[in-house]
C-alpha positions in Angstrom: 76.8 83.8 100.5 74.6 83.3 97.4 73.2 86.4 95.7 69.6 86.9 96.9 68.2 88.6 93.7 67.7 86.8 90.5 69.4 87.4 88.2 72.3 89.7 88.6 72.5 92.0 85.6 75.7 93.0 83.9 74.8 96.0 81.6 78.3 96.3 80.3 81.3 94.1 79.6 84.2 96.2 78.0 87.6 95.2 76.7 90.4 97.8 76.9 94.1 98.2 76.9 94.0 100.0 80.3 91.6 100.4 83.2 92.3 103.2 85.7 90.5 103.8 88.9 91.0 107.3 90.4 91.9 107.1 94.1 89.7 109.9 95.5 86.5 109.6 93.4 86.7 105.9 92.4 85.9 107.1 88.8 86.9 104.5 86.2 88.6 105.4 83.0 89.0 102.9 80.1 91.7 103.6 77.6 91.9 101.9 74.2 88.6 100.1 74.1 88.1 97.5 71.4 85.5 95.1 70.2 87.5 92.4 68.4 91.0 91.0 68.0 92.7 91.0 64.6 95.9 89.0 63.7 97.8 88.3 60.5 98.6 84.7 61.6 97.6 82.0 64.1 98.3 81.0 66.8 98.3 84.6 67.9 99.1 86.3 71.2 97.7 89.6 72.6 99.5 91.4 75.4 97.9 92.4 78.7 94.4 93.9 78.5 91.4 94.4 80.8 87.9 93.1 81.1 85.7 95.6 82.9 82.2 94.8 84.0 79.4 96.7 85.7 77.0 94.7 87.9 73.6 95.6 89.2 70.6 93.8 90.7 72.5 92.4 93.6 70.5 92.4 96.8 71.5 91.4 100.3 74.4 91.6 102.7 77.8 90.4 101.4 81.3 90.4 102.9 82.9 88.8 99.8 82.2 88.3 96.2 83.6 85.4 94.1 84.4 86.7 90.6 85.3 84.3 87.7 86.1 85.5 84.3 86.6 83.2 81.3 87.1 83.5 77.6 85.9 80.5 75.7 86.0 79.4 72.1 82.3 79.6 71.1 80.8 76.3 70.3 83.5 74.3 72.1 84.6 73.6 75.6 88.1 75.2 74.9 88.9 77.9 77.5 91.6 80.3 76.3 91.6 82.3 79.6 90.3 81.8 83.1 90.7 83.9 86.3 89.0 83.5 89.7 89.3 85.9 92.5 87.6 86.4 95.9 87.0 90.1 96.5 87.0 90.8 100.3 84.9 93.8 101.3 86.2 95.8 104.2 83.1 95.1 106.1 79.7 93.5 105.5 77.9 95.6 102.9 74.2 95.6 102.2 73.4 95.9 98.5 70.2 97.3 97.1 69.0 96.2 93.6 69.7 99.6 92.2 73.4 99.7 93.3 76.0 99.4 90.6 79.5 98.0 91.3 82.3 97.7 88.8 85.2 95.3 88.5 88.3 95.3 86.2 90.1 92.0 85.6 93.6 92.1 84.1 94.3 89.5 81.4 98.1 89.2 81.5 98.4 87.8 78.0 96.3 85.5 75.9 96.9 83.2 72.9 94.2 82.4 70.4 94.9 79.1 68.5 92.6 80.0 65.6 90.3 82.7 64.4 86.6 82.5 65.3 84.0 83.8 67.7 84.8 83.7 71.4 82.7 84.4 74.5 83.6 86.4 77.6 81.8 84.8 80.5 81.3 86.4 83.9 80.4 84.3 87.0 79.4 85.9 90.3 79.5 83.6 93.3 79.4 80.7 90.9 76.4 81.8 88.9 76.4 82.9 85.2 75.9 86.7 85.5 76.7 87.9 82.0 78.4 87.2 78.7 79.4 88.8 75.5 80.9 87.6 72.2 84.1 88.9 70.8 85.3 88.0 67.3 88.9 87.0 66.7 89.6 87.6 63.0 92.4 87.0 60.6 93.5 89.9 58.5 95.7 89.9 55.3 99.4 90.2 55.9 
């Protein structure tokens, strides 16, 4: 089902080494947050990390949410990571525009062919819901 409100808002896209959701309270802890990738040589690989997003301004009844996460080389069509998942809700849930929901997506490993600016892109039910840039830099050996 398409989202009824326009547009969905993603007030935060965070990168971290670990994302933990506490069982009882559903509180989210992000460990090892970072804003860029730094490597001595390219191509360069980074081990598993997490992209965590908070979404608001969704309105309507949903039983599932299609979440697509991509990391693209800025200014080109080169995609260095892409993941799509269908999140099944236990039952139809009615969302109010003030509700906030969070998702964490594990990136198993990623290889950057060259330094440069990259964009993390979030699609909800096929619609661009949010993006942020992340720099991939080369540091001296």
